[in-house]
N, C-alpha and C positions, 0 to 999 in steps of 0.2 A: 504495500500498500505507501510505501514510501516514495517507491521508485515514480507511480503514476504522474504526480504532478510536474516534475521535471522534464520527463519526455513528452508528456502533453504540449507543454510548452515547445518543444524541439520540433514536434510534428506539426503543430501550428506554424511556426516560423518557417520550416520546411515547405509547407505547403503554399506559404507566400511567396518563398524563394522561388518555388517552382513556376507560377504565374508569372514574377517579374523575367525569369531568365526565358521563358518562353514568347514574352513579349520582346523582348530584346533580340531575339533568334528570329522572330518574323520580321523585323527590320533587317536583319544581318542578311539574311540569305535572299531578300527580296531585293536589296540595294542594287544589284546589279542590272536589273529590270527597271526598278521605279528611276533611275537618275540615268537611265541610258542615252537621252537626250539632254542631260545637262550641260553646261560651260565646262566644268570640273568633272574628269571620269568616276565610275563609280568608285574605284579602288583608292582613290584619292580622297574622296568623300568619307568613304569607311575608314580611312586610315587616320584622319582629322578626328572623327567621332571617337575611334578607339584611344587617340591622342587625348583626348578631352575625359574620357574614362579613368585614365592612367592619373592624369595631371591632378583630379581633384581627390584621390583618393587619400594622399598623405594630409590632407585639411580637413578631415572628416570631423576630428576631435575639436576643431573650432566652433562646431554647431553646438556644442553642448551649453554654448553661451547662451544662446536664442533656443533650442530646442533639447530641454532639460533631460526628457525619457528616449529610451531607444525606440519605443513604440511610434513616438511622434516622428522620430528621423525616419523610421523605415516607410512608415506612411507617408509621409511629404515626399520621399525621394520616389514611392511608386506613382503618388499622383501626378509628380514631374514626368515621370516615364510616359503615363497616360496622356497628359496634356501635349506632351511633344509628338507622340504617335498621330494625335488627333490634327495637329495641325501641318503635319508633314507635307501635306501635298501643296501648302501655301507657301510664298513668300520666297520661292525659291529653293526650299527644302530648308533653308540653314537654322531659323527658330527653331523648328521642330527638330532638328538634329541635335541641336547642341541643348534642349531641353533634356530628352533621351540621353544623352550621354552624361549630362551633371547627375541626373537622376540615378541612373544605373552605376555610376561611378560611387554615388553616396549610399547607395541600397548595398551593393556586394561588401563594403566595410562594416556598414551599420549592423546588417543583418547577422554577419559573421560573430561580430562582437557581442551581440544580444544573445547568441546560442552561448557563447562562452558565461554570460553573465547571469542566464539562468538557470545552468547547468551545475550541479556540485561536481566536486572534482573526480569522484569516483565513476560519474556517468558521463563525463565531458567526451571521453572518444565517444561514446554512441550518439550523442546528442549532433556532434560535429558528423558522424557518420549518416544520420538521417538528414540533415541539411546538405551533405552532398549528395544525398542520393534524390533529394528533391529538386534542386538545381541541375543535376544532370537530365533528370527525366523531362523536366521543362524545357531545358534544349533541345532534347531528343525529339519532342512532340511540336514545339515551335517551329523547326526549321521546316520538315514538311508541309506544315499547314500553312507557313508562310508562302512556300511554292504553288500549293495549292489555290490559296486565296489570289496573289497576284495574277494568276491564270483565268480563275474565272470571274473574280470580281475587280480586277485592275489596282491602280493605286490607292483609288479613295477607299474603297471596300476593305483593302488590306490596313489600311491606315484605322479605320473604324474600330475593326476587330481587335489589331494590336492594343488598340487605346483602352477598349472594354475589359480585355485580357489582363492589362497591366492594373487597372482601376479595382477589377474584380478579386485581384490579389490580395487586396488589405483586407478583407474580409476576414479570414481565419484569426487574424490578431487583434481585430478591434476591440475585443473585450479580455484579451491577454494582460494579465496583472504584471506592471513594470514600475521601477523605483527610478527616482531619482539617481544620475550617475553618481559614483562615490570612487573613492581612492581605492577602495577594497571592496567587491563584490561580496553579498552573502554566501555566496556558495563557494567561494574560495577562502572563507575567513580561517576555517581550519587547515586547509592545505598550505596558508601563507605562512605557515609556522615553519614548515620544512622545506617550502619551494627556495630556489636560488633566488637572492636578492641583487643580480647583476643591475647596475644604473643604466645600462646602454642596452637598446635591442641588438645591436650587431656582436653579441659575444660570439666566440668560437663555436658552439653549439648550436647554435641559431643560425648562424652562417651555413653550418654543414646540413641543416634542417632545410633552409632555403634551396640550397644547392641541389639537394636531392630530390625536392619538389620541383625545380625549373627543370630538371633533367626530364624527371618524369612526364611534364607537361611537354617539351619538348618533342620528346620521342611520339607521346600520344597525337600530337597535331600534327607530324610527320608522316605519321601511319593514315590519318584521318585525309590529309590533304594529297596524297600519293593515290588514296583509292581511286579518285577520279581523273587522274591524270595516266594512270597504269593498269590499261584493261587488259594488256597481253593479249589481244584478240580473242576473248572469251567472251564478248558481248559485254553488255552492262549487268547483267543480273549478279555475278560476283560482286562488283564494287558497291550496288545497292544494298544487298545482303551483307555484305564486311561492314559497310558506314553504319547500318543499324546495329549490328551486333558489338561493334566498338564503344557506340555511344550507351548502348543496354549494359553493358559489361563494364563500363566505367562507372556508372550510376551503382550495379552492383559491388564493384571493388571497393566504392567509396563507402560504402555502409558497412561491408564487412570488414573494412580497415578499421572501421570505428569500434566495431565490437571486439575485434582481436586485441586491439592495442589496450583495451581494458584489461586483461588477462596477463599479457606479457607485455614485456619491455619496448617503447616503441624503437629502441634501437635494434633490437633483434627482429619486429615485425617488419622496419623500415628496410633492412639490409635483405632480409627474404624476399620481399616485393621488389627490389633493385633488381636482385639475381633473376627471378622470374620474369622482369619485365626485360633486362638484358637478354636473356636466353631465348624468349618470344620474337624480340627482335633480330636476333640473328637469324631465326628460321625463316621470318618474313621477307629477310635481305636474299635469300637461296632462291627466292622464286619457286617455290614449291607447288605441288599440285594444289588445285582447287579447294579440296578438302584441308589440307595443310596451312593454306592460306588463310583461310577462314579460322580454323583453330589457333593460329597465331594472333590473327588478330583480337581473337576474344583474349587468348593471354596478356595481350599489349594493355587492352582496355580493363580487365581485372586488375592486373600490377600497378596501373598507372593510377587508377582511381586509388588501391589500396595506400599508395604513398604519398598522394595529395593530402588524405585524410590523417594519416599518421605525422606528417609534416605539421599540419595546421596544429594536430595536437599538440605536438613536441612543442611547438610554439607558444600557444596558449598557456599550458602547464608551467611555462616558466615566466608568467608574467602574473601581476595580481592588483595592477592599479588599472584606473581607466585610460591614462595615458598608453601604459603599456599595451593594454588591448585593443585600443585604435592602431598602434605602431605594427602590433604582429598581424593584425587583420588586413591592412592596408598593406603590407610588406609580402602577405602570401597572395593577396590578389593581384598585384602590381607583378610580381613573379609568376602567376598563371597567364596574364596577359603577354609578357614578354615571351613566354613559351610557347604560345601560340603564334606570335608573329615568326621567332625562330624556326620553328617547324616549318610554316609555310615557304620560308626563305631557303630551307635547306631542300626541300622538294623541288623548288623553282632553280636552285643552283646545279642542282643533279640532272634537272630536265634540259638545262641550257649547255650542259658539256656535250 
């Protein structure tokens, strides 16, 4: 009975994350079509959006001066995304893109920090795993939904649906209890007695966690980006099936990693996941039979998802102040965004050779 409330909070936040990520991926996947006739190419515009998403994340902590609770921060960010999606077709797309980018950048940091602040230390890994599962499923559903919408309803219809998805995402957390941010969250009051009290985020242990996270995301992004460009004469069925498989396995890997890390050391779990990740990547690079390619892709998703959750748990376990939580959340999310870019660049460089 003691476990239900904190995991219940994590589930609600995970549902909200799923909606927000779905709304963002509706935009992300439809941008090449929606911006096809724009003065700046779709790639440049999406690049600017991602740059804004990354740029605002280190400053989310400043919102505490005006928005004292995480619920207000998260819901305001989702509303910004909804408004941005709604006005996307107007004024050359720029106001909508900027509102969406700022909202999403604030959302990922504030919602991840909220998980930390609502889960006791013994359940932190599980709570973060649920959050990772929700956000991954949201992206997996939002991407194909966006492609269907842009084909059937055009840019205006896609904008309306994206806006509704973002706004609806706040419903699960509207009645969720939240406290004013303080230096030490209630869930960490006991753990803080034994937790390391390094004054800076960038200690050696944290850098190791961020490095492993960056590597895991880069390999995942390279695998996902490579599916569309490397069909090997087998038709389109394998890339489509593998793309769904890697997204689904990523979600499962994130949740599984969160559960496992509560039983064993993050170092042991993270190292094991990295070994699996490198092994699956090696198999995929050998260009095996379709069945082995699909199996390797699933392995990449599972291992990468587990690494991501373990790294986030590793970071969050080593901070017990609001400032530290904001920094850890921002660092993890920024590394994720950088990893997505590095993975795509790696595939592009390989194709250009």
